[in-house]
C-alpha positions as YAML, in Angstrom:
chain: A
units: angstrom
residues:
- id: 1
  name: VAL
  ca: [33.73, 17.04, 29.07]
- id: 2
  name: GLN
  ca: [33.73, 20.77, 28.40]
- id: 3
  name: LEU
  ca: [32.17, 23.06, 25.83]
- id: 4
  name: VAL
  ca: [33.56, 26.58, 25.44]
- id: 5
  name: GLU
  ca: [31.64, 29.16, 23.42]
- id: 6
  name: SER
  ca: [33.19, 32.32, 22.02]
- id: 7
  name: GLY
  ca: [32.51, 35.01, 19.45]
- id: 8
  name: GLY
  ca: [29.67, 36.88, 21.07]
- id: 9
  name: GLY
  ca: [29.52, 40.63, 21.39]
- id: 10
  name: LEU
  ca: [27.70, 43.81, 20.49]
- id: 11
  name: VAL
  ca: [26.59, 44.21, 16.89]
- id: 12
  name: GLN
  ca: [24.29, 46.63, 15.07]
- id: 13
  name: PRO
  ca: [21.04, 45.43, 13.51]
- id: 14
  name: GLY
  ca: [21.74, 43.87, 10.14]
- id: 15
  name: GLY
  ca: [25.22, 42.85, 11.19]
- id: 16
  name: SER
  ca: [26.84, 39.43, 11.48]
- id: 17
  name: LEU
  ca: [28.61, 37.35, 14.07]
- id: 18
  name: ARG
  ca: [30.15, 33.90, 14.06]
- id: 19
  name: LEU
  ca: [30.02, 31.92, 17.27]
- id: 20
  name: SER
  ca: [32.39, 29.04, 17.97]
- id: 21
  name: CYS
  ca: [31.98, 26.11, 20.33]
- id: 22
  name: ALA
  ca: [35.20, 24.27, 21.11]
- id: 23
  name: ALA
  ca: [34.75, 20.80, 22.60]
- id: 24
  name: PHE
  ca: [37.11, 19.12, 25.03]
- id: 25
  name: GLY
  ca: [37.06, 15.65, 26.49]
- id: 26
  name: PHE
  ca: [35.11, 13.96, 23.72]
- id: 27
  name: THR
  ca: [35.04, 13.66, 19.95]
- id: 28
  name: THR
  ca: [32.38, 15.85, 18.35]
- id: 29
  name: SER
  ca: [32.10, 13.52, 15.35]
- id: 30
  name: SER
  ca: [30.25, 11.05, 17.57]
- id: 31
  name: TYR
  ca: [27.46, 13.43, 18.57]
- id: 32
  name: ASP
  ca: [24.75, 15.59, 17.13]
- id: 33
  name: MET
  ca: [25.32, 19.16, 18.28]
- id: 34
  name: SER
  ca: [23.08, 22.18, 18.68]
- id: 35
  name: TRP
  ca: [22.90, 25.84, 19.59]
- id: 36
  name: TYR
  ca: [20.33, 27.34, 21.93]
- id: 37
  name: ARG
  ca: [19.66, 30.83, 23.16]
- id: 38
  name: GLN
  ca: [18.00, 32.36, 26.19]
- id: 39
  name: ALA
  ca: [16.83, 35.94, 26.40]
- id: 40
  name: PRO
  ca: [16.04, 37.62, 29.75]
- id: 41
  name: GLY
  ca: [12.73, 36.42, 31.11]
- id: 42
  name: LYS
  ca: [12.30, 33.82, 28.38]
- id: 43
  name: GLU
  ca: [12.80, 30.09, 28.12]
- id: 44
  name: ARG
  ca: [15.86, 28.63, 26.43]
- id: 45
  name: GLU
  ca: [15.09, 27.84, 22.79]
- id: 46
  name: LEU
  ca: [16.73, 25.82, 20.05]
- id: 47
  name: VAL
  ca: [18.18, 27.88, 17.19]
- id: 48
  name: ALA
  ca: [20.18, 25.31, 15.23]
- id: 49
  name: TYR
  ca: [20.84, 21.57, 15.12]
- id: 50
  name: ILE
  ca: [23.37, 19.53, 13.16]
- id: 51
  name: THR
  ca: [23.87, 15.79, 12.82]
- id: 52
  name: THR
  ca: [27.21, 14.04, 13.35]
- id: 53
  name: THR
  ca: [28.46, 14.38, 9.79]
- id: 54
  name: GLY
  ca: [26.73, 17.68, 9.11]
- id: 55
  name: GLY
  ca: [24.51, 16.03, 6.58]
- id: 56
  name: ARG
  ca: [21.35, 17.36, 8.13]
- id: 57
  name: THR
  ca: [20.57, 20.64, 9.85]
- id: 58
  name: ASN
  ca: [17.43, 22.09, 11.37]
- id: 59
  name: TYR
  ca: [16.37, 25.63, 12.29]
- id: 60
  name: PRO
  ca: [13.25, 27.27, 13.69]
- id: 61
  name: ASP
  ca: [11.43, 29.70, 11.43]
- id: 62
  name: SER
  ca: [12.68, 32.64, 13.51]
- id: 63
  name: VAL
  ca: [16.27, 32.19, 12.28]
- id: 64
  name: LYS
  ca: [15.89, 30.12, 9.10]
- id: 65
  name: GLY
  ca: [17.73, 31.73, 6.20]
- id: 66
  name: ARG
  ca: [19.78, 33.93, 8.54]
- id: 67
  name: PHE
  ca: [21.66, 31.45, 10.76]
- id: 68
  name: THR
  ca: [23.87, 28.59, 9.61]
- id: 69
  name: ILE
  ca: [25.27, 25.86, 11.82]
- id: 70
  name: SER
  ca: [28.37, 23.99, 10.72]
- id: 71
  name: ARG
  ca: [31.02, 21.76, 12.20]
- id: 72
  name: ASP
  ca: [34.68, 20.97, 11.74]
- id: 73
  name: ASN
  ca: [35.17, 17.58, 13.34]
- id: 74
  name: ALA
  ca: [38.90, 17.74, 12.71]
- id: 75
  name: LYS
  ca: [39.02, 20.80, 14.97]
- id: 76
  name: ASN
  ca: [36.38, 19.43, 17.37]
- id: 77
  name: THR
  ca: [34.47, 22.67, 16.91]
- id: 78
  name: VAL
  ca: [30.93, 23.69, 16.00]
- id: 79
  name: TYR
  ca: [30.05, 27.10, 14.56]
- id: 80
  name: LEU
  ca: [27.00, 29.31, 14.28]
- id: 81
  name: GLN
  ca: [27.10, 31.94, 11.56]
- id: 82
  name: MET
  ca: [24.51, 34.61, 12.24]
- id: 83
  name: ASN
  ca: [23.62, 37.13, 9.54]
- id: 84
  name: SER
  ca: [21.03, 39.90, 9.28]
- id: 85
  name: LEU
  ca: [20.87, 40.10, 13.04]
- id: 86
  name: LYS
  ca: [17.85, 41.68, 14.70]
- id: 87
  name: PRO
  ca: [17.37, 43.17, 18.17]
- id: 88
  name: GLU
  ca: [15.21, 40.17, 19.05]
- id: 89
  name: ASP
  ca: [18.25, 37.92, 18.53]
- id: 90
  name: THR
  ca: [19.75, 39.40, 21.68]
- id: 91
  name: ALA
  ca: [20.36, 36.56, 24.13]
- id: 92
  name: VAL
  ca: [22.95, 34.33, 25.72]
- id: 93
  name: TYR
  ca: [23.84, 31.62, 23.20]
- id: 94
  name: TYR
  ca: [24.71, 28.12, 24.40]
- id: 95
  name: CYS
  ca: [26.27, 25.13, 22.72]
- id: 96
  name: ARG
  ca: [24.91, 21.70, 23.57]
- id: 97
  name: ARG
  ca: [26.15, 18.16, 23.07]
- id: 98
  name: ASN
  ca: [23.14, 16.00, 22.40]
- id: 99
  name: GLY
  ca: [23.01, 12.46, 23.74]
- id: 100
  name: LEU
  ca: [22.02, 10.23, 26.62]
- id: 101
  name: ILE
  ca: [23.81, 12.76, 28.82]
- id: 102
  name: ASP
  ca: [23.58, 16.37, 27.69]
- id: 103
  name: TYR
  ca: [26.40, 18.82, 28.18]
- id: 104
  name: TRP
  ca: [26.15, 22.59, 27.90]
- id: 105
  name: GLY
  ca: [28.68, 25.35, 27.56]
- id: 106
  name: GLN
  ca: [28.74, 28.43, 29.77]
- id: 107
  name: GLY
  ca: [27.21, 30.63, 27.08]
- id: 108
  name: THR
  ca: [28.26, 33.74, 25.18]
- id: 109
  name: GLN
  ca: [26.32, 37.00, 25.15]
- id: 110
  name: VAL
  ca: [25.05, 38.39, 21.85]
- id: 111
  name: THR
  ca: [23.58, 41.89, 21.91]
- id: 112
  name: VAL
  ca: [22.04, 43.41, 18.81]
- id: 113
  name: SER
  ca: [21.53, 47.13, 19.25]
- id: 114
  name: SER
  ca: [22.16, 50.42, 17.53]
...
């Protein structure tokens, strides 16, 4: 099982990025998936959650209305669209497969700065 995140980078405040999480070794349609982030000196926190079919999503107030999680089960990939980015969104973003055994990707750095 492997999760590979991509799409991070440096963006100005107010900008957008789309992160991708490509899954290998399992079928994403069988699992709820989520995105987390961890800023320096802070605990890892959930930023988006999506159920197997994408019928239900969940976001913390800090990103609600700005971030959108989606999935393409045919491509075995989960996405995180991030709009109206703020400096406080700067962190390493991780993809997670939820289940009896959790799997995490290696993370992708997002830096929001002018």
